[in-house]
Every structure is written in C-alpha cells, then in structure tokens.
NURO-455295 format. One record per atom (N, C-alpha, C): atom name; y, x, z. Coordinates in steps of 0.1 Angstrom, whole numbers, padded with zeros to 4 digits, always signed. Each point is the difference from the previous one (the first is absolute). Layout:
CA:Y:X:Z
...
This chain:
N:-0012:+0008:+0000
CA:+0012:-0008:+0000
C:+0012:+0009:+0000
N:+0009:-0002:-0010
CA:+0013:+0007:-0001
C:+0011:-0009:+0006
N:+0007:+0006:+0010
CA:+0011:-0008:+0007
C:+0013:+0007:-0001
N:+0011:-0009:-0003
CA:+0013:+0005:+0001
C:+0007:-0006:+0012
N:+0007:+0008:+0008
CA:+0007:-0005:+0011
C:+0015:+0001:-0003
N:+0007:-0012:+0003
CA:+0015:+0000:-0002
C:+0006:-0002:+0014
N:+0005:+0010:+0005
CA:+0005:+0000:+0014
C:+0011:+0011:+0001
N:+0012:-0004:+0006
CA:+0011:+0009:+0000
C:+0001:+0008:+0014
N:-0009:-0004:+0009
CA:+0000:+0007:+0013
C:-0012:+0009:+0001
N:+0002:+0013:+0001
CA:-0012:+0009:-0001
C:-0010:-0002:+0011
N:+0004:-0003:+0013
CA:-0010:-0003:+0011
C:-0009:-0011:-0004
N:+0006:-0011:-0005
CA:-0008:-0012:-0004
C:-0009:+0004:-0012
N:+0005:+0007:-0009
CA:-0009:+0004:-0012
C:-0012:+0009:+0005
N:+0003:+0010:+0009
CA:-0010:+0008:+0006
C:-0010:-0008:+0007
N:+0004:-0010:+0008
CA:-0009:-0008:+0008
C:-0009:-0008:-0010
N:+0005:-0005:-0011
CA:-0008:-0007:-0009
C:-0010:+0009:-0006
N:+0004:+0012:-0004
CA:-0010:+0010:-0006
C:-0011:+0003:+0010
N:+0003:+0002:+0013
CA:-0010:+0003:+0010
C:-0010:-0012:+0001
N:+0006:-0012:+0001
CA:-0008:-0012:+0002
C:-0010:-0002:-0013
N:+0006:+0001:-0011
CA:-0008:-0002:-0013
C:-0011:+0010:+0000
N:+0003:+0013:+0003
CA:-0010:+0010:+0000
C:-0012:-0003:+0010
N:+0003:-0006:+0011
CA:-0010:-0004:+0010
C:-0008:-0012:-0004
N:+0007:-0010:-0007
CA:-0007:-0012:-0003
C:-0007:+0001:-0014
N:+0007:+0007:-0009
CA:-0005:+0001:-0014
C:+0000:+0015:-0004
N:-0009:+0008:+0005
CA:+0000:+0014:-0002
C:-0001:+0003:-0015
N:-0006:-0009:-0008
CA:-0002:+0003:-0014
C:+0013:-0003:-0008
N:+0010:-0006:+0006
CA:+0012:-0004:-0007
C:+0009:+0013:-0002
N:+0008:-0001:-0011
CA:+0009:+0011:-0003
C:+0014:-0005:+0000
N:+0009:+0006:+0008
CA:+0014:-0003:-0001
C:+0006:+0008:-0011
N:+0004:-0007:-0011
CA:+0004:+0008:-0012
C:+0015:+0002:+0000
N:+0008:-0008:+0008
CA:+0014:+0002:+0001
C:+0006:-0007:+0012
N:+0010:+0006:+0006
CA:+0008:-0007:+0010
C:+0014:+0000:-0005
N:+0005:-0012:-0002
CA:+0014:-0003:-0006
C:+0009:-0005:+0011
N:+0013:+0005:-0001
CA:+0009:-0003:+0011
C:+0011:-0010:-0003
N:+0001:-0004:-0013
CA:+0011:-0009:-0003
C:-0003:-0009:-0012
N:+0008:-0009:-0003
CA:-0002:-0009:-0012
C:+0001:+0009:-0013
N:+0010:+0008:+0000
CA:+0002:+0008:-0012
C:-0012:+0010:-0003
N:-0005:+0006:+0011
CA:-0011:+0009:-0002
C:-0012:-0009:-0005
N:-0002:-0011:+0006
CA:-0011:-0009:-0004
C:+0000:-0004:-0014
N:+0012:-0005:-0005
CA:+0001:-0004:-0014
C:-0003:+0011:-0009
N:+0005:+0012:+0003
CA:-0003:+0012:-0008
C:-0015:+0003:+0000
N:-0006:+0000:+0011
CA:-0014:+0003:+0001
C:-0009:-0009:-0008
N:+0002:-0013:+0002
CA:-0008:-0010:-0006
C:+0002:-0001:-0015
N:+0012:+0005:-0005
CA:+0003:+0000:-0014
C:-0008:+0012:-0007
N:-0004:+0010:+0008
CA:-0006:+0012:-0006
C:-0014:+0002:+0004
N:-0006:-0009:+0008
CA:-0014:+0002:+0005
C:-0008:-0012:-0001
N:-0013:+0002:+0000
CA:-0010:-0011:-0001
C:+0001:-0008:+0013
N:-0004:-0013:-0001
CA:+0000:-0009:+0011
C:-0011:+0005:+0010
N:+0004:+0001:+0013
CA:-0010:+0003:+0011
C:-0009:-0012:+0003
N:-0009:+0002:+0009
CA:-0009:-0011:+0004
C:+0006:-0008:+0011
N:+0010:+0005:+0007
CA:+0007:-0007:+0011
C:+0014:+0006:+0003
N:+0009:-0008:+0003
CA:+0013:+0004:+0005
C:+0003:-0004:+0014
N:+0004:+0009:+0008
CA:+0004:-0003:+0014
C:+0015:+0000:-0001
N:+0007:-0011:+0002
CA:+0014:-0001:-0003
C:+0009:-0005:+0012
N:+0009:+0009:+0004
CA:+0009:-0004:+0011
C:+0010:-0011:-0006
N:+0003:-0010:+0007
CA:+0009:-0010:-0005
C:+0015:+0005:-0001
N:+0004:+0007:+0010
CA:+0014:+0005:+0000
C:+0001:+0015:-0002
N:+0006:+0004:-0011
CA:+0001:+0014:-0003
C:+0014:+0005:+0002
N:+0003:+0013:-0001
CA:+0013:+0005:+0003
C:+0010:-0005:-0011
N:-0004:-0003:-0012
CA:+0009:-0004:-0010
C:-0002:-0015:-0004
N:-0005:-0008:+0009
CA:-0001:-0014:-0002
C:-0014:-0006:+0003
N:-0002:-0012:-0004
CA:-0013:-0007:+0002
C:-0010:+0004:-0011
N:-0013:+0001:+0004
CA:-0010:+0005:-0010
C:-0002:-0011:-0011
N:+0005:-0012:+0002
CA:-0002:-0010:-0010
C:+0006:+0004:-0013
N:+0010:+0009:+0000
CA:+0006:+0004:-0012
C:-0010:+0008:-0009
N:-0009:+0006:+0007
CA:-0011:+0007:-0008
C:-0008:-0010:-0007
N:-0004:-0011:+0006
CA:-0008:-0010:-0006
C:+0008:-0007:-0011
N:+0013:-0001:+0001
CA:+0008:-0007:-0010
C:+0001:+0009:-0013
N:-0002:+0013:+0002
CA:+0002:+0009:-0012
C:-0013:+0006:-0005
N:-0010:+0000:+0008
CA:-0013:+0006:-0005
C:-0011:-0010:+0003
N:-0008:-0003:-0010
CA:-0011:-0009:+0001
C:-0012:+0007:+0006
N:-0002:-0002:+0013
CA:-0011:+0006:+0008
C:-0012:-0010:-0002
N:-0012:+0006:-0004
CA:-0012:-0007:-0002
C:-0010:+0003:+0011
N:+0003:+0008:+0010
CA:-0009:+0003:+0010
C:+0004:-0007:+0013
N:-0010:-0001:+0009
CA:+0003:-0006:+0013
C:+0011:+0007:+0008
N:+0008:-0008:+0008
CA:+0011:+0005:+0008
C:-0002:-0004:+0014
N:+0001:+0009:+0009
CA:+0000:-0003:+0015
C:+0014:+0004:+0004
N:+0008:-0010:+0005
CA:+0013:+0003:+0005
C:+0000:+0005:+0015
N:+0009:+0009:+0003
CA:+0002:+0004:+0014
C:+0014:-0003:+0003
N:+0003:-0004:+0013
CA:+0014:-0002:+0003
C:+0002:+0000:+0015
N:+0012:+0004:+0005
CA:+0003:-0001:+0014
C:+0007:-0013:+0004
N:+0001:-0009:-0010
CA:+0008:-0012:+0002
C:-0009:-0012:-0002
N:-0001:-0008:+0010
CA:-0008:-0012:-0001
C:+0010:-0012:-0004
N:+0005:+0001:-0012
CA:+0010:-0010:-0004
C:-0006:-0012:-0008
N:+0009:-0009:-0003
CA:-0005:-0013:-0007
C:-0007:+0004:-0013
N:+0006:+0009:-0007
CA:-0006:+0004:-0013
C:-0014:+0005:+0001
N:-0002:+0008:+0011
CA:-0013:+0007:+0002
C:-0011:-0011:+0002
N:+0004:-0011:+0006
CA:-0010:-0011:+0003
C:-0005:-0005:-0014
N:+0009:-0001:-0010
CA:-0004:-0004:-0013
C:-0010:+0009:-0007
N:+0002:+0013:+0003
CA:-0009:+0010:-0006
C:-0014:-0002:+0004
N:-0002:-0005:+0012
CA:-0014:-0002:+0005
C:-0008:-0009:-0010
N:+0008:-0009:-0007
CA:-0007:-0009:-0009
C:+0001:+0005:-0015
N:+0010:+0008:-0003
CA:+0002:+0004:-0014
C:-0004:+0014:-0003
N:-0001:+0009:+0010
CA:-0004:+0014:-0003
C:-0015:+0002:+0005
N:-0005:+0012:-0003
CA:-0013:+0003:+0004
C:-0002:+0000:+0016
N:+0010:+0007:+0006
CA:+0000:+0000:+0015
C:+0013:+0007:+0004
N:+0004:-0002:+0013
CA:+0011:+0008:+0005
C:-0004:+0004:+0014
N:+0006:+0011:+0004
CA:-0003:+0006:+0013
C:+0013:+0004:+0007
N:+0002:-0004:+0013
CA:+0011:+0004:+0007
C:-0001:+0014:+0006
N:+0011:+0007:-0001
CA:+0000:+0014:+0006
C:+0002:-0001:+0015
N:-0006:+0010:+0007
CA:-0009:+0011:-0005
C:-0013:-0006:-0004
N:-0005:+0004:-0012
CA:-0013:-0005:-0005
C:-0011:+0004:+0009
N:-0009:-0009:+0004
CA:-0011:+0003:+0009
C:-0013:+0002:-0009
N:-0009:+0008:+0005
CA:-0012:+0003:-0008
C:-0008:-0013:-0003
N:-0001:-0009:+0010
CA:-0008:-0012:-0001
C:+0006:-0009:-0011
N:+0013:-0001:-0001
CA:+0006:-0008:-0010
C:-0001:+0006:-0014
N:+0001:+0013:-0001
CA:-0001:+0006:-0013
C:-0014:-0001:-0005
N:-0010:+0002:+0009
CA:-0014:-0002:-0003
C:-0003:-0014:-0005
N:+0006:-0010:+0007
CA:-0002:-0014:-0004
C:+0006:-0002:-0014
N:+0011:+0006:-0003
CA:+0007:-0002:-0013
C:-0009:+0006:-0011
N:-0006:+0012:+0002
CA:-0008:+0006:-0010
C:-0013:-0009:-0002
N:-0005:-0006:+0010
CA:-0012:-0009:-0001
C:+0004:-0012:-0008
N:+0012:-0005:+0002
CA:+0005:-0012:-0007
C:+0001:+0003:-0015
N:+0005:+0012:-0003
CA:+0001:+0004:-0014
C:-0014:+0001:-0007
N:-0009:+0006:+0008
CA:-0014:+0001:-0006
C:-0006:-0013:-0004
N:+0003:-0010:+0008
CA:-0006:-0013:-0002
C:+0009:-0010:-0008
N:+0011:+0005:-0005
CA:+0009:-0008:-0008
C:-0003:+0001:-0015
N:-0003:-0011:-0006
CA:-0003:+0001:-0015
C:+0012:+0005:-0007
N:-0002:+0007:-0011
CA:+0011:+0006:-0008
C:+0010:-0011:-0005
N:-0005:-0012:-0004
CA:+0009:-0010:-0005
C:+0009:-0005:+0011
N:-0004:+0000:+0013
CA:+0008:-0004:+0011
C:+0012:+0010:+0002
N:-0003:+0013:-0002
CA:+0010:+0010:+0001
C:+0012:-0003:-0010
N:-0004:-0003:-0012
CA:+0010:-0003:-0011
C:+0008:-0012:+0004
N:-0006:-0011:+0004
CA:+0006:-0012:+0004
C:+0010:+0002:+0011
N:-0004:+0008:+0010
CA:+0009:+0002:+0012
C:+0012:+0009:-0004
N:-0002:+0009:-0009
CA:+0011:+0008:-0004
C:+0010:-0008:-0008
N:-0005:-0009:-0009
CA:+0009:-0008:-0007
C:+0008:-0010:+0009
N:-0007:-0005:+0010
CA:+0006:-0009:+0010
C:+0011:+0008:+0007
N:-0002:+0012:+0004
CA:+0010:+0008:+0007
C:+0012:+0002:-0008
N:-0002:+0004:-0013
CA:+0011:+0002:-0009
C:+0008:-0012:-0002
N:-0006:-0012:-0001
CA:+0007:-0012:-0001
C:+0008:-0003:+0012
N:-0006:+0002:+0012
CA:+0007:-0002:+0012
C:+0013:+0009:+0001
N:-0001:+0012:-0003
CA:+0011:+0010:+0000
C:+0011:-0004:-0009
N:-0004:-0004:-0013
CA:+0010:-0002:-0010
C:+0006:-0014:+0001
N:-0007:-0010:+0007
CA:+0006:-0013:+0001
C:+0007:-0003:+0013
N:-0001:+0010:+0009
CA:+0006:-0003:+0013
C:+0015:-0002:-0001
N:+0006:-0010:+0006
CA:+0014:-0004:-0002
C:+0008:+0010:+0008
N:+0012:+0002:-0005
CA:+0010:+0009:+0007
C:+0010:-0008:+0008
N:+0005:+0007:+0010
CA:+0010:-0007:+0008
C:+0013:-0002:-0008
N:+0006:-0011:+0002
CA:+0012:-0003:-0007
C:+0012:-0003:+0009
N:-0003:-0002:+0013
CA:+0011:-0002:+0010
C:-0005:+0003:+0014
N:+0010:+0002:+0009
CA:-0003:+0002:+0014
C:+0007:-0011:+0008
N:-0007:-0004:+0011
CA:+0006:-0010:+0009
C:+0004:+0008:+0013
N:+0014:+0001:+0002
CA:+0005:+0009:+0010
C:+0007:-0008:+0011
N:-0001:+0004:+0013
CA:+0007:-0007:+0011
C:+0015:+0001:-0003
N:+0007:-0011:+0003
CA:+0015:-0001:-0002
C:+0006:-0010:+0010
N:+0008:+0006:+0009
CA:+0007:-0008:+0010
C:-0011:-0008:+0008
N:+0001:-0013:+0000
CA:-0010:-0008:+0007
C:-0012:-0005:-0009
N:+0000:+0005:-0012
CA:-0011:-0004:-0009
C:-0004:+0011:-0009
N:-0001:-0003:-0013
CA:-0005:+0010:-0010
C:+0008:-0001:-0013
N:-0001:+0010:-0008
CA:+0006:+0000:-0013
C:-0010:+0007:-0010
N:+0001:-0003:-0013
CA:-0009:+0007:-0009
C:+0008:+0011:-0008
N:-0008:+0010:-0003
CA:+0006:+0012:-0007
C:-0009:+0002:-0013
N:+0005:-0004:-0012
CA:-0008:+0003:-0012
C:-0002:+0015:-0002
N:-0011:+0003:-0005
CA:-0003:+0014:-0003
C:+0009:+0005:-0011
N:+0004:-0009:-0009
CA:+0008:+0004:-0011
C:+0014:+0005:+0004
N:+0004:-0002:+0012
CA:+0013:+0005:+0005
C:-0001:+0014:+0006
N:-0011:+0006:+0000
CA:-0002:+0012:+0007
C:+0000:+0012:-0009
N:+0008:+0010:+0003
CA:+0000:+0013:-0007
C:-0010:+0010:+0004
N:-0002:+0001:+0013
CA:-0011:+0009:+0005
C:-0003:-0003:+0014
N:-0011:+0004:+0005
CA:-0004:-0001:+0014
C:-0001:+0014:+0006
N:+0003:+0002:+0012
CA:-0002:+0013:+0007
C:-0003:-0002:+0014
N:-0007:+0010:+0006
CA:-0004:+0000:+0013
C:+0008:+0011:+0008
N:+0005:-0004:+0012
CA:+0007:+0009:+0009
C:-0003:-0004:+0014
N:-0004:+0010:+0008
CA:-0004:-0002:+0014
C:-0010:-0012:+0001
N:-0009:+0000:-0009
CA:-0011:-0010:+0000
C:+0005:-0015:-0002
N:+0012:-0001:-0006
CA:+0005:-0013:-0003
C:+0002:+0000:-0016
N:-0005:-0011:-0006
CA:+0001:-0001:-0015
C:+0012:-0008:-0003
N:+0008:+0005:-0009
CA:+0012:-0007:-0004
C:+0000:-0002:-0015
N:+0007:-0011:-0005
CA:+0002:-0002:-0014
C:+0015:+0002:-0003
N:+0003:+0008:-0010
CA:+0014:+0001:-0005
C:+0001:-0010:-0012
N:+0010:-0009:+0001
CA:+0002:-0010:-0010
C:+0010:+0005:-0010
N:+0001:-0008:-0011
CA:+0009:+0004:-0011
C:+0015:-0001:+0004
N:+0003:-0008:+0010
CA:+0014:-0001:+0005
C:+0003:+0010:+0010
N:-0009:+0009:+0003
CA:+0003:+0011:+0009
C:-0004:-0002:+0015
N:-0003:-0013:+0003
CA:-0004:-0003:+0014
C:-0015:+0004:+0002
N:-0005:-0001:+0012
CA:-0013:+0003:+0004
C:-0007:-0011:+0008
N:-0013:-0001:-0001
CA:-0007:-0010:+0008
C:-0012:+0008:+0006
N:-0004:-0004:+0012
CA:-0012:+0006:+0007
C:-0012:-0008:-0005
N:-0010:+0007:-0005
CA:-0012:-0007:-0005
C:-0011:+0002:+0010
N:-0006:-0010:+0005
CA:-0010:+0001:+0011
C:-0014:+0004:-0005
N:-0001:+0010:-0009
CA:-0012:+0005:-0005
C:+0000:+0015:-0001
N:-0011:+0007:+0001
CA:-0001:+0014:-0002
C:+0001:+0003:-0015
N:+0003:+0013:-0003
CA:+0002:+0004:-0014
C:-0014:-0002:-0007
N:-0011:+0004:+0006
CA:-0013:-0002:-0006
C:-0003:-0014:-0004
N:+0004:-0009:+0009
CA:-0002:-0014:-0003
C:+0008:-0005:-0011
N:+0013:+0004:+0000
CA:+0009:-0003:-0011
C:-0006:+0005:-0014
N:-0004:+0012:+0000
CA:-0006:+0006:-0012
C:-0010:-0008:-0006
N:-0009:-0006:+0008
CA:-0011:-0008:-0005
C:+0005:-0014:-0005
N:+0011:-0005:+0006
CA:+0004:-0014:-0004
C:+0010:+0000:-0011
N:+0007:+0011:-0003
CA:+0010:+0000:-0011
C:-0006:+0002:-0014
N:+0007:-0005:-0010
CA:-0004:+0002:-0014
C:+0001:+0014:-0004
N:-0011:+0007:-0003
CA:+0001:+0014:-0003
C:+0006:+0003:-0014
N:+0002:-0011:-0008
CA:+0006:+0003:-0012
C:+0015:+0003:+0002
N:+0006:-0005:+0010
CA:+0014:+0002:+0003
C:+0004:+0008:+0012
N:-0010:+0001:+0010
CA:+0003:+0008:+0012
C:-0010:+0012:+0000
N:+0006:+0011:+0005
CA:-0008:+0013:+0000
C:+0002:+0006:+0014
N:-0011:+0004:+0006
CA:+0000:+0008:+0012
C:+0003:+0014:-0002
N:+0013:+0004:+0001
CA:+0005:+0013:-0004
C:-0006:+0011:+0010
N:+0000:-0004:+0013
CA:-0005:+0009:+0011
C:-0003:-0009:+0012
N:-0002:+0006:+0011
CA:-0004:-0008:+0012
C:+0012:-0008:+0005
N:+0012:+0004:-0004
CA:+0012:-0007:+0005
C:+0006:-0010:-0009
N:-0002:+0001:-0013
CA:+0007:-0009:-0010
C:-0010:-0007:-0010
N:+0004:-0013:-0002
CA:-0006:-0007:-0011
C:+0012:-0005:-0009
N:+0000:+0004:-0013
CA:+0012:-0003:-0008
C:-0003:-0010:-0011
N:+0010:-0007:-0004
CA:-0001:-0009:-0011
C:+0003:+0007:-0013
N:-0007:-0002:-0011
CA:+0002:+0007:-0012
C:+0014:-0001:-0006
N:+0007:-0012:+0002
CA:+0013:-0001:-0005
C:+0011:+0006:+0009
N:-0004:+0005:+0012
CA:+0009:+0007:+0009
C:+0002:+0014:-0004
N:-0008:+0006:-0008
CA:+0000:+0014:-0003
C:+0012:+0003:-0009
N:+0009:+0010:+0004
CA:+0011:+0004:-0008
C:-0004:+0012:-0008
N:-0005:+0010:+0007
CA:-0004:+0013:-0007
C:-0012:+0006:+0007
N:-0007:+0008:-0008
CA:-0011:+0008:+0006
C:+0002:+0015:-0004
N:-0001:+0009:+0010
CA:+0002:+0014:-0003
C:-0013:+0007:+0004
N:-0002:+0011:-0007
CA:-0011:+0010:+0004
C:+0005:+0007:+0013
N:-0010:+0002:+0009
CA:+0002:+0007:+0012
C:-0009:+0012:+0001
N:+0002:+0008:+0010
CA:-0009:+0012:+0001
C:-0014:-0004:+0003
N:-0010:+0008:-0003
CA:-0014:-0003:+0003
C:-0005:-0012:-0008
N:+0006:-0003:-0012
CA:-0004:-0011:-0008
C:+0002:-0013:+0006
N:+0009:-0001:+0010
CA:+0003:-0013:+0006
C:+0011:-0006:-0008
N:+0003:-0013:+0003
CA:+0011:-0007:-0007
C:+0010:-0005:+0010
N:+0013:-0001:-0004
CA:+0010:-0007:+0008
C:+0004:-0012:-0007
N:+0000:-0012:+0007
CA:+0004:-0012:-0005
C:+0014:-0005:+0006
N:+0009:-0003:-0008
CA:+0013:-0005:+0004
C:+0000:-0015:-0002
N:+0006:-0007:+0010
CA:+0000:-0015:+0000
C:+0014:-0005:-0003
N:+0001:-0010:-0009
CA:+0012:-0006:-0004
C:+0008:-0005:+0012
N:+0013:+0002:+0000
CA:+0009:-0005:+0011
C:-0003:+0006:+0014
N:-0008:+0011:+0000
CA:-0003:+0006:+0013
C:+0003:+0015:-0001
N:+0013:+0004:-0001
CA:+0003:+0014:-0001
C:-0004:+0008:+0012
N:-0006:+0012:-0003
CA:-0004:+0008:+0011
C:-0015:-0002:+0003
N:-0006:-0011:-0004
CA:-0014:-0002:+0003
C:-0009:+0007:-0010
N:-0008:+0009:+0004
CA:-0009:+0007:-0009
C:-0014:-0002:+0006
N:-0009:-0006:-0009
CA:-0014:-0003:+0004
C:-0009:+0011:-0006
N:-0007:+0007:+0008
CA:-0008:+0011:-0005
C:-0014:-0006:-0003
N:-0005:+0003:-0012
CA:-0014:-0004:-0004
C:-0008:+0012:-0001
N:-0012:+0001:+0007
CA:-0008:+0011:+0000
C:-0006:+0004:-0013
N:-0004:+0012:-0002
CA:-0007:+0005:-0012
C:-0012:-0009:-0003
N:-0007:-0004:+0010
CA:-0012:-0008:-0003
C:+0003:-0014:-0005
N:+0012:-0006:+0004
CA:+0004:-0013:-0005
C:+0009:+0000:-0012
N:+0005:+0012:-0003
CA:+0010:+0001:-0011
C:-0005:-0006:-0013
N:-0013:+0004:-0004
CA:-0006:-0005:-0012
C:-0001:-0015:+0000
N:-0004:-0006:+0012
CA:-0002:-0014:+0001
C:+0014:-0007:-0002
N:+0010:+0006:+0006
CA:+0014:-0006:-0002
C:+0004:-0001:-0014
N:-0002:+0011:-0007
CA:+0004:+0001:-0014
C:-0008:-0010:-0009
N:-0013:-0001:+0003
CA:-0009:-0010:-0007
C:+0004:-0014:+0003
N:+0004:-0003:+0012
CA:+0004:-0013:+0005
C:+0013:-0004:-0008
N:+0009:+0009:-0001
CA:+0013:-0003:-0007
C:-0002:-0002:-0015
N:-0009:+0008:-0005
CA:-0002:+0001:-0015
C:-0010:-0010:-0005
N:-0005:-0009:+0009
CA:-0010:-0010:-0004
C:+0005:-0010:-0009
C-alpha cells in the first residue's frame, strides 16, 4: 500500500508515520506534503497512491481546495484537530475521519474499514464529498448585537477582516468597523473563497479591496488595500502563488 500524508505540522506527520509503520508495516509512505500548493504540484506530477491521509486545515487554507482542483480517485482519511459542524458531515461523505491526536486503535479501525469497503463505495463517497464541498452555501450577512437588540451586516459591505488581541473585526467600505463574534478560522470556512482570501493569520481580504501588490523579500508579497493608507498586508512565500492564482482566476 502506497500512502501520501498531507499534514503541515511535523510532529503530527511523524506520529502518523510511526502509527502506520506499526499497524501496516508493509505500507510505504511515498510522500509527506505540507501545503495545498505542494499537494497540487505533487498530484499533478505523480501517479495516484493507494491512500491519502489528509489534514483538514493546512497552513495555506483548507484541504478541500486540493479536492476542488485535483480529481483524487483513491480513498481519503481526514485528520483534524477541530470537531466542527463540517467534520460531522465528512463522517457520511468521506471514507473516514480521525480527530487529533490520532490514536492507534482508531487508525487500525480505519484501515480495517478501507479493506472491507467495496471500490464502488469509495467512488460514490468521494463524489458525495466533492458535491458537499462545492454546494455548501456561503455566509451573506451577520447578525450583530446593537443597543437593546440586533442589526444585520451584509458581507457585501466588508472590505477586509482582521484579528487583533483575539478579537475579530470587519472593516467596512465606509471606514467604520464592527466586531465579528467568530474566530478567523471559522470565518475562512464560511466566506465565499471566490471573493475572500486568507492572506495570513491576521487578515482575510476581499478581492475588490486590493489596490496594489508588490514583491517583497524572500518571495513574499505585500498587498495594499484601497482607502487604507499605511496598511501593508504581508503574504508568505507559501501563499503568494495561491494569491496570484486567486486573483487571476
């Protein structure tokens, strides 16, 4: 069995390798990939493995972007540190998912499940997963506390989101700000990825808010935002290619 591991945290990847070696000593780990961009490049140049162990959340985004761009025909076992609403759906649409830290008994049970799963079931589950990912609705508004009641904030009025001192804020087109009662990771999942991009841990930007992009040292990029002089958002070398592809789509 040839296995590809997609995991951006080395301790977790090393743990998976040790567990697989103990449970499936005949298996071969043919590659450990750390990001979406690395994974897209690898699958474009290599034959399909027998199994992919895929972390849900990677350093440059959610691993669903891999599925949206590469047709994987092999079984997938998801791993995640987050027991979120989306993960509950994977239990029905994917081959299996395991919460971190992955335990030997759970991994062994997942391998047994794969061995007993007919090939046609693998194909159906993968197609169901892709449909779930592609058809999931995006957030269009927020309901926010206001005085003695609430008010709505359309997503269309937001230029960018940012996190500061563990508080998430939205900068609006009119220059005002609103506190958003969600973590940045939660926002990233709920927003339309066609128009919002997770530039780094602190910022999620709208495509129409970008004024200019400059090259930075170490192959990084600097993004300037319209009507926000002095604000420079740094995009890492790992995410620079994704940003350019997102804008050029």
